[in-house]
NULUM-317821 format. One record per residue (C-alpha): x, y, z; residue number from 1. Coordinates in steps of 0.05 Angstrom, whole numbers, plus 5000, padded with zeros to 4 digits. Last residue first. Example, Ala and Ser with C-alpha at 12.3 -4.5 7.8 and 13.67 -1.06 7.14 Angstrom:
REM NULUM-317821
<pt><X>5273</X><Y>4979</Y><Z>5143</Z><resi>2</resi></pt>
<pt><X>5246</X><Y>4910</Y><Z>5156</Z><resi>1</resi></pt>
This chain:
REM NULUM-317821
<pt><X>2845</X><Y>7143</Y><Z>2735</Z><resi>304</resi></pt>
<pt><X>2805</X><Y>7078</Y><Z>2736</Z><resi>303</resi></pt>
<pt><X>2781</X><Y>7093</Y><Z>2666</Z><resi>302</resi></pt>
<pt><X>2853</X><Y>7100</Y><Z>2642</Z><resi>301</resi></pt>
<pt><X>2874</X><Y>7038</Y><Z>2681</Z><resi>300</resi></pt>
<pt><X>2819</X><Y>6996</Y><Z>2648</Z><resi>299</resi></pt>
<pt><X>2831</X><Y>7023</Y><Z>2578</Z><resi>298</resi></pt>
<pt><X>2906</X><Y>7013</Y><Z>2582</Z><resi>297</resi></pt>
<pt><X>2898</X><Y>6942</Y><Z>2610</Z><resi>296</resi></pt>
<pt><X>2849</X><Y>6924</Y><Z>2553</Z><resi>295</resi></pt>
<pt><X>2900</X><Y>6945</Y><Z>2500</Z><resi>294</resi></pt>
<pt><X>2877</X><Y>7000</Y><Z>2452</Z><resi>293</resi></pt>
<pt><X>2857</X><Y>6983</Y><Z>2380</Z><resi>292</resi></pt>
<pt><X>2806</X><Y>7040</Y><Z>2376</Z><resi>291</resi></pt>
<pt><X>2806</X><Y>7077</Y><Z>2442</Z><resi>290</resi></pt>
<pt><X>2815</X><Y>7144</Y><Z>2407</Z><resi>289</resi></pt>
<pt><X>2752</X><Y>7135</Y><Z>2365</Z><resi>288</resi></pt>
<pt><X>2754</X><Y>7209</Y><Z>2345</Z><resi>287</resi></pt>
<pt><X>2680</X><Y>7221</Y><Z>2358</Z><resi>286</resi></pt>
<pt><X>2664</X><Y>7170</Y><Z>2412</Z><resi>285</resi></pt>
<pt><X>2730</X><Y>7167</Y><Z>2451</Z><resi>284</resi></pt>
<pt><X>2745</X><Y>7241</Y><Z>2443</Z><resi>283</resi></pt>
<pt><X>2675</X><Y>7262</Y><Z>2464</Z><resi>282</resi></pt>
<pt><X>2676</X><Y>7216</Y><Z>2524</Z><resi>281</resi></pt>
<pt><X>2744</X><Y>7243</Y><Z>2544</Z><resi>280</resi></pt>
<pt><X>2721</X><Y>7315</Y><Z>2536</Z><resi>279</resi></pt>
<pt><X>2658</X><Y>7305</Y><Z>2577</Z><resi>278</resi></pt>
<pt><X>2695</X><Y>7270</Y><Z>2633</Z><resi>277</resi></pt>
<pt><X>2749</X><Y>7324</Y><Z>2633</Z><resi>276</resi></pt>
<pt><X>2698</X><Y>7380</Y><Z>2632</Z><resi>275</resi></pt>
<pt><X>2656</X><Y>7351</Y><Z>2688</Z><resi>274</resi></pt>
<pt><X>2715</X><Y>7337</Y><Z>2733</Z><resi>273</resi></pt>
<pt><X>2749</X><Y>7404</Y><Z>2718</Z><resi>272</resi></pt>
<pt><X>2684</X><Y>7442</Y><Z>2728</Z><resi>271</resi></pt>
<pt><X>2676</X><Y>7410</Y><Z>2796</Z><resi>270</resi></pt>
<pt><X>2748</X><Y>7429</Y><Z>2814</Z><resi>269</resi></pt>
<pt><X>2741</X><Y>7501</Y><Z>2788</Z><resi>268</resi></pt>
<pt><X>2673</X><Y>7519</Y><Z>2816</Z><resi>267</resi></pt>
<pt><X>2682</X><Y>7499</Y><Z>2889</Z><resi>266</resi></pt>
<pt><X>2750</X><Y>7530</Y><Z>2904</Z><resi>265</resi></pt>
<pt><X>2728</X><Y>7589</Y><Z>2860</Z><resi>264</resi></pt>
<pt><X>2672</X><Y>7604</Y><Z>2908</Z><resi>263</resi></pt>
<pt><X>2599</X><Y>7603</Y><Z>2885</Z><resi>262</resi></pt>
<pt><X>2546</X><Y>7650</Y><Z>2857</Z><resi>261</resi></pt>
<pt><X>2586</X><Y>7694</Y><Z>2809</Z><resi>260</resi></pt>
<pt><X>2634</X><Y>7639</Y><Z>2790</Z><resi>259</resi></pt>
<pt><X>2574</X><Y>7595</Y><Z>2771</Z><resi>258</resi></pt>
<pt><X>2544</X><Y>7650</Y><Z>2728</Z><resi>257</resi></pt>
<pt><X>2612</X><Y>7661</Y><Z>2697</Z><resi>256</resi></pt>
<pt><X>2616</X><Y>7587</Y><Z>2678</Z><resi>255</resi></pt>
<pt><X>2547</X><Y>7590</Y><Z>2647</Z><resi>254</resi></pt>
<pt><X>2566</X><Y>7650</Y><Z>2604</Z><resi>253</resi></pt>
<pt><X>2635</X><Y>7623</Y><Z>2587</Z><resi>252</resi></pt>
<pt><X>2604</X><Y>7560</Y><Z>2558</Z><resi>251</resi></pt>
<pt><X>2556</X><Y>7601</Y><Z>2516</Z><resi>250</resi></pt>
<pt><X>2615</X><Y>7637</Y><Z>2482</Z><resi>249</resi></pt>
<pt><X>2658</X><Y>7575</Y><Z>2475</Z><resi>248</resi></pt>
<pt><X>2602</X><Y>7534</Y><Z>2443</Z><resi>247</resi></pt>
<pt><X>2590</X><Y>7590</Y><Z>2392</Z><resi>246</resi></pt>
<pt><X>2663</X><Y>7598</Y><Z>2374</Z><resi>245</resi></pt>
<pt><X>2678</X><Y>7524</Y><Z>2366</Z><resi>244</resi></pt>
<pt><X>2612</X><Y>7508</Y><Z>2329</Z><resi>243</resi></pt>
<pt><X>2626</X><Y>7565</Y><Z>2280</Z><resi>242</resi></pt>
<pt><X>2698</X><Y>7541</Y><Z>2268</Z><resi>241</resi></pt>
<pt><X>2673</X><Y>7469</Y><Z>2259</Z><resi>240</resi></pt>
<pt><X>2624</X><Y>7491</Y><Z>2205</Z><resi>239</resi></pt>
<pt><X>2681</X><Y>7530</Y><Z>2173</Z><resi>238</resi></pt>
<pt><X>2724</X><Y>7467</Y><Z>2167</Z><resi>237</resi></pt>
<pt><X>2664</X><Y>7426</Y><Z>2145</Z><resi>236</resi></pt>
<pt><X>2656</X><Y>7471</Y><Z>2084</Z><resi>235</resi></pt>
<pt><X>2721</X><Y>7445</Y><Z>2052</Z><resi>234</resi></pt>
<pt><X>2767</X><Y>7495</Y><Z>2016</Z><resi>233</resi></pt>
<pt><X>2807</X><Y>7508</Y><Z>2080</Z><resi>232</resi></pt>
<pt><X>2835</X><Y>7437</Y><Z>2084</Z><resi>231</resi></pt>
<pt><X>2902</X><Y>7446</Y><Z>2047</Z><resi>230</resi></pt>
<pt><X>2946</X><Y>7384</Y><Z>2052</Z><resi>229</resi></pt>
<pt><X>3015</X><Y>7416</Y><Z>2050</Z><resi>228</resi></pt>
<pt><X>3040</X><Y>7404</Y><Z>2121</Z><resi>227</resi></pt>
<pt><X>3012</X><Y>7472</Y><Z>2144</Z><resi>226</resi></pt>
<pt><X>2944</X><Y>7449</Y><Z>2118</Z><resi>225</resi></pt>
<pt><X>2948</X><Y>7386</Y><Z>2160</Z><resi>224</resi></pt>
<pt><X>2962</X><Y>7429</Y><Z>2222</Z><resi>223</resi></pt>
<pt><X>2904</X><Y>7474</Y><Z>2205</Z><resi>222</resi></pt>
<pt><X>2859</X><Y>7413</Y><Z>2197</Z><resi>221</resi></pt>
<pt><X>2882</X><Y>7387</Y><Z>2265</Z><resi>220</resi></pt>
<pt><X>2869</X><Y>7453</Y><Z>2300</Z><resi>219</resi></pt>
<pt><X>2800</X><Y>7459</Y><Z>2269</Z><resi>218</resi></pt>
<pt><X>2781</X><Y>7387</Y><Z>2285</Z><resi>217</resi></pt>
<pt><X>2813</X><Y>7388</Y><Z>2355</Z><resi>216</resi></pt>
<pt><X>2776</X><Y>7453</Y><Z>2371</Z><resi>215</resi></pt>
<pt><X>2710</X><Y>7426</Y><Z>2342</Z><resi>214</resi></pt>
<pt><X>2710</X><Y>7362</Y><Z>2383</Z><resi>213</resi></pt>
<pt><X>2735</X><Y>7397</Y><Z>2446</Z><resi>212</resi></pt>
<pt><X>2684</X><Y>7453</Y><Z>2440</Z><resi>211</resi></pt>
<pt><X>2627</X><Y>7404</Y><Z>2427</Z><resi>210</resi></pt>
<pt><X>2646</X><Y>7368</Y><Z>2492</Z><resi>209</resi></pt>
<pt><X>2651</X><Y>7435</Y><Z>2526</Z><resi>208</resi></pt>
<pt><X>2578</X><Y>7450</Y><Z>2511</Z><resi>207</resi></pt>
<pt><X>2559</X><Y>7391</Y><Z>2554</Z><resi>206</resi></pt>
<pt><X>2610</X><Y>7414</Y><Z>2605</Z><resi>205</resi></pt>
<pt><X>2579</X><Y>7483</Y><Z>2611</Z><resi>204</resi></pt>
<pt><X>2509</X><Y>7454</Y><Z>2619</Z><resi>203</resi></pt>
<pt><X>2536</X><Y>7408</Y><Z>2673</Z><resi>202</resi></pt>
<pt><X>2570</X><Y>7467</Y><Z>2705</Z><resi>201</resi></pt>
<pt><X>2506</X><Y>7506</Y><Z>2715</Z><resi>200</resi></pt>
<pt><X>2464</X><Y>7447</Y><Z>2738</Z><resi>199</resi></pt>
<pt><X>2519</X><Y>7423</Y><Z>2786</Z><resi>198</resi></pt>
<pt><X>2527</X><Y>7493</Y><Z>2816</Z><resi>197</resi></pt>
<pt><X>2453</X><Y>7497</Y><Z>2833</Z><resi>196</resi></pt>
<pt><X>2418</X><Y>7555</Y><Z>2798</Z><resi>195</resi></pt>
<pt><X>2349</X><Y>7523</Y><Z>2792</Z><resi>194</resi></pt>
<pt><X>2303</X><Y>7581</Y><Z>2773</Z><resi>193</resi></pt>
<pt><X>2249</X><Y>7533</Y><Z>2749</Z><resi>192</resi></pt>
<pt><X>2240</X><Y>7564</Y><Z>2680</Z><resi>191</resi></pt>
<pt><X>2311</X><Y>7585</Y><Z>2661</Z><resi>190</resi></pt>
<pt><X>2355</X><Y>7536</Y><Z>2700</Z><resi>189</resi></pt>
<pt><X>2309</X><Y>7476</Y><Z>2700</Z><resi>188</resi></pt>
<pt><X>2292</X><Y>7487</Y><Z>2627</Z><resi>187</resi></pt>
<pt><X>2367</X><Y>7494</Y><Z>2610</Z><resi>186</resi></pt>
<pt><X>2381</X><Y>7429</Y><Z>2647</Z><resi>185</resi></pt>
<pt><X>2328</X><Y>7391</Y><Z>2606</Z><resi>184</resi></pt>
<pt><X>2350</X><Y>7424</Y><Z>2540</Z><resi>183</resi></pt>
<pt><X>2423</X><Y>7404</Y><Z>2555</Z><resi>182</resi></pt>
<pt><X>2404</X><Y>7332</Y><Z>2571</Z><resi>181</resi></pt>
<pt><X>2363</X><Y>7323</Y><Z>2508</Z><resi>180</resi></pt>
<pt><X>2418</X><Y>7353</Y><Z>2465</Z><resi>179</resi></pt>
<pt><X>2471</X><Y>7308</Y><Z>2496</Z><resi>178</resi></pt>
<pt><X>2429</X><Y>7247</Y><Z>2483</Z><resi>177</resi></pt>
<pt><X>2421</X><Y>7266</Y><Z>2409</Z><resi>176</resi></pt>
<pt><X>2495</X><Y>7282</Y><Z>2402</Z><resi>175</resi></pt>
<pt><X>2514</X><Y>7215</Y><Z>2431</Z><resi>174</resi></pt>
<pt><X>2467</X><Y>7178</Y><Z>2383</Z><resi>173</resi></pt>
<pt><X>2495</X><Y>7218</Y><Z>2324</Z><resi>172</resi></pt>
<pt><X>2566</X><Y>7204</Y><Z>2348</Z><resi>171</resi></pt>
<pt><X>2555</X><Y>7129</Y><Z>2352</Z><resi>170</resi></pt>
<pt><X>2519</X><Y>7130</Y><Z>2284</Z><resi>169</resi></pt>
<pt><X>2577</X><Y>7160</Y><Z>2244</Z><resi>168</resi></pt>
<pt><X>2556</X><Y>7221</Y><Z>2204</Z><resi>167</resi></pt>
<pt><X>2603</X><Y>7269</Y><Z>2240</Z><resi>166</resi></pt>
<pt><X>2662</X><Y>7220</Y><Z>2240</Z><resi>165</resi></pt>
<pt><X>2662</X><Y>7213</Y><Z>2164</Z><resi>164</resi></pt>
<pt><X>2658</X><Y>7289</Y><Z>2156</Z><resi>163</resi></pt>
<pt><X>2718</X><Y>7296</Y><Z>2203</Z><resi>162</resi></pt>
<pt><X>2757</X><Y>7244</Y><Z>2162</Z><resi>161</resi></pt>
<pt><X>2743</X><Y>7280</Y><Z>2097</Z><resi>160</resi></pt>
<pt><X>2763</X><Y>7347</Y><Z>2127</Z><resi>159</resi></pt>
<pt><X>2829</X><Y>7319</Y><Z>2150</Z><resi>158</resi></pt>
<pt><X>2860</X><Y>7303</Y><Z>2218</Z><resi>157</resi></pt>
<pt><X>2921</X><Y>7259</Y><Z>2214</Z><resi>156</resi></pt>
<pt><X>2922</X><Y>7211</Y><Z>2272</Z><resi>155</resi></pt>
<pt><X>2969</X><Y>7204</Y><Z>2330</Z><resi>154</resi></pt>
<pt><X>2958</X><Y>7144</Y><Z>2375</Z><resi>153</resi></pt>
<pt><X>2987</X><Y>7139</Y><Z>2445</Z><resi>152</resi></pt>
<pt><X>2923</X><Y>7120</Y><Z>2482</Z><resi>151</resi></pt>
<pt><X>2929</X><Y>7152</Y><Z>2550</Z><resi>150</resi></pt>
<pt><X>2955</X><Y>7104</Y><Z>2604</Z><resi>149</resi></pt>
<pt><X>3006</X><Y>7151</Y><Z>2634</Z><resi>148</resi></pt>
<pt><X>2965</X><Y>7214</Y><Z>2623</Z><resi>147</resi></pt>
<pt><X>2902</X><Y>7185</Y><Z>2655</Z><resi>146</resi></pt>
<pt><X>2941</X><Y>7151</Y><Z>2711</Z><resi>145</resi></pt>
<pt><X>2976</X><Y>7217</Y><Z>2729</Z><resi>144</resi></pt>
<pt><X>2911</X><Y>7254</Y><Z>2723</Z><resi>143</resi></pt>
<pt><X>2880</X><Y>7207</Y><Z>2774</Z><resi>142</resi></pt>
<pt><X>2937</X><Y>7218</Y><Z>2822</Z><resi>141</resi></pt>
<pt><X>2933</X><Y>7294</Y><Z>2814</Z><resi>140</resi></pt>
<pt><X>2858</X><Y>7293</Y><Z>2823</Z><resi>139</resi></pt>
<pt><X>2865</X><Y>7248</Y><Z>2884</Z><resi>138</resi></pt>
<pt><X>2913</X><Y>7298</Y><Z>2915</Z><resi>137</resi></pt>
<pt><X>2866</X><Y>7356</Y><Z>2899</Z><resi>136</resi></pt>
<pt><X>2808</X><Y>7319</Y><Z>2932</Z><resi>135</resi></pt>
<pt><X>2849</X><Y>7306</Y><Z>2994</Z><resi>134</resi></pt>
<pt><X>2872</X><Y>7379</Y><Z>2998</Z><resi>133</resi></pt>
<pt><X>2801</X><Y>7404</Y><Z>2987</Z><resi>132</resi></pt>
<pt><X>2775</X><Y>7355</Y><Z>3039</Z><resi>131</resi></pt>
<pt><X>2825</X><Y>7384</Y><Z>3089</Z><resi>130</resi></pt>
<pt><X>2794</X><Y>7453</Y><Z>3077</Z><resi>129</resi></pt>
<pt><X>2826</X><Y>7512</Y><Z>3043</Z><resi>128</resi></pt>
<pt><X>2790</X><Y>7577</Y><Z>3060</Z><resi>127</resi></pt>
<pt><X>2783</X><Y>7633</Y><Z>3009</Z><resi>126</resi></pt>
<pt><X>2827</X><Y>7694</Y><Z>3020</Z><resi>125</resi></pt>
<pt><X>2819</X><Y>7717</Y><Z>2948</Z><resi>124</resi></pt>
<pt><X>2894</X><Y>7727</Y><Z>2938</Z><resi>123</resi></pt>
<pt><X>2929</X><Y>7669</Y><Z>2973</Z><resi>122</resi></pt>
<pt><X>2872</X><Y>7619</Y><Z>2979</Z><resi>121</resi></pt>
<pt><X>2843</X><Y>7634</Y><Z>2910</Z><resi>120</resi></pt>
<pt><X>2912</X><Y>7631</Y><Z>2878</Z><resi>119</resi></pt>
<pt><X>2930</X><Y>7564</Y><Z>2909</Z><resi>118</resi></pt>
<pt><X>2862</X><Y>7533</Y><Z>2890</Z><resi>117</resi></pt>
<pt><X>2867</X><Y>7561</Y><Z>2820</Z><resi>116</resi></pt>
<pt><X>2936</X><Y>7531</Y><Z>2810</Z><resi>115</resi></pt>
<pt><X>2913</X><Y>7462</Y><Z>2833</Z><resi>114</resi></pt>
<pt><X>2850</X><Y>7462</Y><Z>2791</Z><resi>113</resi></pt>
<pt><X>2883</X><Y>7492</Y><Z>2729</Z><resi>112</resi></pt>
<pt><X>2938</X><Y>7439</Y><Z>2731</Z><resi>111</resi></pt>
<pt><X>2883</X><Y>7386</Y><Z>2735</Z><resi>110</resi></pt>
<pt><X>2861</X><Y>7412</Y><Z>2667</Z><resi>109</resi></pt>
<pt><X>2916</X><Y>7364</Y><Z>2644</Z><resi>108</resi></pt>
<pt><X>2860</X><Y>7312</Y><Z>2640</Z><resi>107</resi></pt>
<pt><X>2836</X><Y>7343</Y><Z>2574</Z><resi>106</resi></pt>
<pt><X>2902</X><Y>7340</Y><Z>2536</Z><resi>105</resi></pt>
<pt><X>2915</X><Y>7264</Y><Z>2539</Z><resi>104</resi></pt>
<pt><X>2845</X><Y>7238</Y><Z>2522</Z><resi>103</resi></pt>
<pt><X>2839</X><Y>7294</Y><Z>2470</Z><resi>102</resi></pt>
<pt><X>2898</X><Y>7263</Y><Z>2433</Z><resi>101</resi></pt>
<pt><X>2962</X><Y>7306</Y><Z>2424</Z><resi>100</resi></pt>
<pt><X>2990</X><Y>7355</Y><Z>2373</Z><resi>99</resi></pt>
<pt><X>2930</X><Y>7394</Y><Z>2346</Z><resi>98</resi></pt>
<pt><X>2895</X><Y>7389</Y><Z>2413</Z><resi>97</resi></pt>
<pt><X>2954</X><Y>7426</Y><Z>2445</Z><resi>96</resi></pt>
<pt><X>2945</X><Y>7485</Y><Z>2398</Z><resi>95</resi></pt>
<pt><X>2874</X><Y>7496</Y><Z>2422</Z><resi>94</resi></pt>
<pt><X>2896</X><Y>7486</Y><Z>2494</Z><resi>93</resi></pt>
<pt><X>2946</X><Y>7543</Y><Z>2485</Z><resi>92</resi></pt>
<pt><X>2893</X><Y>7585</Y><Z>2452</Z><resi>91</resi></pt>
<pt><X>2847</X><Y>7569</Y><Z>2510</Z><resi>90</resi></pt>
<pt><X>2899</X><Y>7599</Y><Z>2556</Z><resi>89</resi></pt>
<pt><X>2906</X><Y>7661</Y><Z>2513</Z><resi>88</resi></pt>
<pt><X>2830</X><Y>7669</Y><Z>2511</Z><resi>87</resi></pt>
<pt><X>2826</X><Y>7659</Y><Z>2586</Z><resi>86</resi></pt>
<pt><X>2878</X><Y>7713</Y><Z>2595</Z><resi>85</resi></pt>
<pt><X>2836</X><Y>7760</Y><Z>2552</Z><resi>84</resi></pt>
<pt><X>2773</X><Y>7742</Y><Z>2591</Z><resi>83</resi></pt>
<pt><X>2809</X><Y>7759</Y><Z>2656</Z><resi>82</resi></pt>
<pt><X>2830</X><Y>7827</Y><Z>2627</Z><resi>81</resi></pt>
<pt><X>2757</X><Y>7835</Y><Z>2606</Z><resi>80</resi></pt>
<pt><X>2737</X><Y>7826</Y><Z>2678</Z><resi>79</resi></pt>
<pt><X>2788</X><Y>7878</Y><Z>2700</Z><resi>78</resi></pt>
<pt><X>2761</X><Y>7927</Y><Z>2649</Z><resi>77</resi></pt>
<pt><X>2692</X><Y>7921</Y><Z>2681</Z><resi>76</resi></pt>
<pt><X>2632</X><Y>7932</Y><Z>2636</Z><resi>75</resi></pt>
<pt><X>2619</X><Y>7857</Y><Z>2629</Z><resi>74</resi></pt>
<pt><X>2608</X><Y>7854</Y><Z>2704</Z><resi>73</resi></pt>
<pt><X>2545</X><Y>7895</Y><Z>2700</Z><resi>72</resi></pt>
<pt><X>2550</X><Y>7957</Y><Z>2745</Z><resi>71</resi></pt>
<pt><X>2541</X><Y>7951</Y><Z>2820</Z><resi>70</resi></pt>
<pt><X>2499</X><Y>8003</Y><Z>2855</Z><resi>69</resi></pt>
<pt><X>2523</X><Y>8003</Y><Z>2927</Z><resi>68</resi></pt>
<pt><X>2589</X><Y>7970</Y><Z>2911</Z><resi>67</resi></pt>
<pt><X>2614</X><Y>7910</Y><Z>2950</Z><resi>66</resi></pt>
<pt><X>2581</X><Y>7863</Y><Z>2900</Z><resi>65</resi></pt>
<pt><X>2624</X><Y>7893</Y><Z>2844</Z><resi>64</resi></pt>
<pt><X>2688</X><Y>7875</Y><Z>2881</Z><resi>63</resi></pt>
<pt><X>2667</X><Y>7803</Y><Z>2891</Z><resi>62</resi></pt>
<pt><X>2647</X><Y>7795</Y><Z>2818</Z><resi>61</resi></pt>
<pt><X>2713</X><Y>7824</Y><Z>2794</Z><resi>60</resi></pt>
<pt><X>2752</X><Y>7779</Y><Z>2842</Z><resi>59</resi></pt>
<pt><X>2716</X><Y>7719</Y><Z>2812</Z><resi>58</resi></pt>
<pt><X>2735</X><Y>7742</Y><Z>2742</Z><resi>57</resi></pt>
<pt><X>2808</X><Y>7750</Y><Z>2764</Z><resi>56</resi></pt>
<pt><X>2805</X><Y>7681</Y><Z>2795</Z><resi>55</resi></pt>
<pt><X>2780</X><Y>7650</Y><Z>2731</Z><resi>54</resi></pt>
<pt><X>2834</X><Y>7684</Y><Z>2690</Z><resi>53</resi></pt>
<pt><X>2891</X><Y>7661</Y><Z>2735</Z><resi>52</resi></pt>
<pt><X>2865</X><Y>7590</Y><Z>2729</Z><resi>51</resi></pt>
<pt><X>2859</X><Y>7598</Y><Z>2653</Z><resi>50</resi></pt>
<pt><X>2931</X><Y>7622</Y><Z>2647</Z><resi>49</resi></pt>
<pt><X>2955</X><Y>7561</Y><Z>2686</Z><resi>48</resi></pt>
<pt><X>2912</X><Y>7517</Y><Z>2640</Z><resi>47</resi></pt>
<pt><X>2943</X><Y>7545</Y><Z>2577</Z><resi>46</resi></pt>
<pt><X>3014</X><Y>7533</Y><Z>2601</Z><resi>45</resi></pt>
<pt><X>2998</X><Y>7461</Y><Z>2621</Z><resi>44</resi></pt>
<pt><X>2963</X><Y>7448</Y><Z>2554</Z><resi>43</resi></pt>
<pt><X>3021</X><Y>7476</Y><Z>2512</Z><resi>42</resi></pt>
<pt><X>3071</X><Y>7435</Y><Z>2552</Z><resi>41</resi></pt>
<pt><X>3030</X><Y>7372</Y><Z>2544</Z><resi>40</resi></pt>
<pt><X>3021</X><Y>7382</Y><Z>2468</Z><resi>39</resi></pt>
<pt><X>3096</X><Y>7390</Y><Z>2460</Z><resi>38</resi></pt>
<pt><X>3109</X><Y>7329</Y><Z>2503</Z><resi>37</resi></pt>
<pt><X>3058</X><Y>7289</Y><Z>2462</Z><resi>36</resi></pt>
<pt><X>3092</X><Y>7307</Y><Z>2396</Z><resi>35</resi></pt>
<pt><X>3161</X><Y>7290</Y><Z>2424</Z><resi>34</resi></pt>
<pt><X>3137</X><Y>7223</Y><Z>2452</Z><resi>33</resi></pt>
<pt><X>3104</X><Y>7206</Y><Z>2385</Z><resi>32</resi></pt>
<pt><X>3168</X><Y>7221</Y><Z>2347</Z><resi>31</resi></pt>
<pt><X>3210</X><Y>7179</Y><Z>2395</Z><resi>30</resi></pt>
<pt><X>3160</X><Y>7121</Y><Z>2401</Z><resi>29</resi></pt>
<pt><X>3151</X><Y>7112</Y><Z>2327</Z><resi>28</resi></pt>
<pt><X>3081</X><Y>7131</Y><Z>2302</Z><resi>27</resi></pt>
<pt><X>3019</X><Y>7092</Y><Z>2322</Z><resi>26</resi></pt>
<pt><X>2973</X><Y>7071</Y><Z>2265</Z><resi>25</resi></pt>
<pt><X>2915</X><Y>7120</Y><Z>2260</Z><resi>24</resi></pt>
<pt><X>2924</X><Y>7129</Y><Z>2186</Z><resi>23</resi></pt>
<pt><X>2953</X><Y>7180</Y><Z>2137</Z><resi>22</resi></pt>
<pt><X>3022</X><Y>7188</Y><Z>2167</Z><resi>21</resi></pt>
<pt><X>3033</X><Y>7113</Y><Z>2175</Z><resi>20</resi></pt>
<pt><X>3011</X><Y>7098</Y><Z>2104</Z><resi>19</resi></pt>
<pt><X>3060</X><Y>7149</Y><Z>2077</Z><resi>18</resi></pt>
<pt><X>3117</X><Y>7122</Y><Z>2121</Z><resi>17</resi></pt>
<pt><X>3103</X><Y>7051</Y><Z>2097</Z><resi>16</resi></pt>
<pt><X>3099</X><Y>7072</Y><Z>2024</Z><resi>15</resi></pt>
<pt><X>3166</X><Y>7108</Y><Z>2030</Z><resi>14</resi></pt>
<pt><X>3198</X><Y>7047</Y><Z>2062</Z><resi>13</resi></pt>
<pt><X>3171</X><Y>7002</Y><Z>2007</Z><resi>12</resi></pt>
<pt><X>3197</X><Y>7049</Y><Z>1953</Z><resi>11</resi></pt>
<pt><X>3266</X><Y>7051</Y><Z>1986</Z><resi>10</resi></pt>
<pt><X>3268</X><Y>6975</Y><Z>1987</Z><resi>9</resi></pt>
<pt><X>3248</X><Y>6969</Y><Z>1914</Z><resi>8</resi></pt>
<pt><X>3301</X><Y>7020</Y><Z>1894</Z><resi>7</resi></pt>
<pt><X>3353</X><Y>6983</Y><Z>1934</Z><resi>6</resi></pt>
<pt><X>3334</X><Y>6916</Y><Z>1903</Z><resi>5</resi></pt>
<pt><X>3338</X><Y>6946</Y><Z>1833</Z><resi>4</resi></pt>
<pt><X>3407</X><Y>6975</Y><Z>1848</Z><resi>3</resi></pt>
<pt><X>3432</X><Y>6908</Y><Z>1876</Z><resi>2</resi></pt>
<pt><X>3407</X><Y>6871</Y><Z>1814</Z><resi>1</resi></pt>
């Protein structure tokens, strides 16, 4: 009788663990905390590298403008060094999305803002205004609230789940609105010659939302494959890889155009705000990361 009871208890525990791993039910606090810490460390490291990269690219544009007949920036070895560092930083962010929710990883771009401001003042001799200090302080406070009240739910990312999210009506509506906005801004930029920093960075952030969705999908499916659930045989995996690469390439183009025309102390903070907002909206709509969240958490998160 005791043996039968033990076997039944063990089977129930196994079933509970299996259901927990294959659903969006929160994991135990300790395991979830460790996973989120790993994702946080990867995101912080990646964002520091990105801030260094952006300032190297800005320095390249400044140096080329001082020449009598400047060559295209993409022929500069220094610019490619910056692109390499950006790639390493994005790789860190890529890995972070595999361990933590998008609503937790995205706000950590604040690290890039603060680091970039310090680098641009020290090495590019850009001026730091009192409004920059106030804005940076608010960004840190807001990021603290975002990270503190982020939805602590870890979900297993599989090809079947990604396919389900792609055909959901909230995402299709969101994708349609995003497409209309992007085409409108692209028309203003190409046909009307409107090169305002907001126009350039809004186009970059609209692409960034697709980048976040695809990066988390690819990273999550790779993580699931490493755990034994192979995902590479599904076409949606390769579709997400193509979207990830294409959105990153065009995103860098608009970001470089902004860095060429404006100071890093202007580009990086505005890009952080737009990117974070875009990434959070994409995570909430596509991955349903607010599903089952407490009202207080949602309110404080949005306030942050």
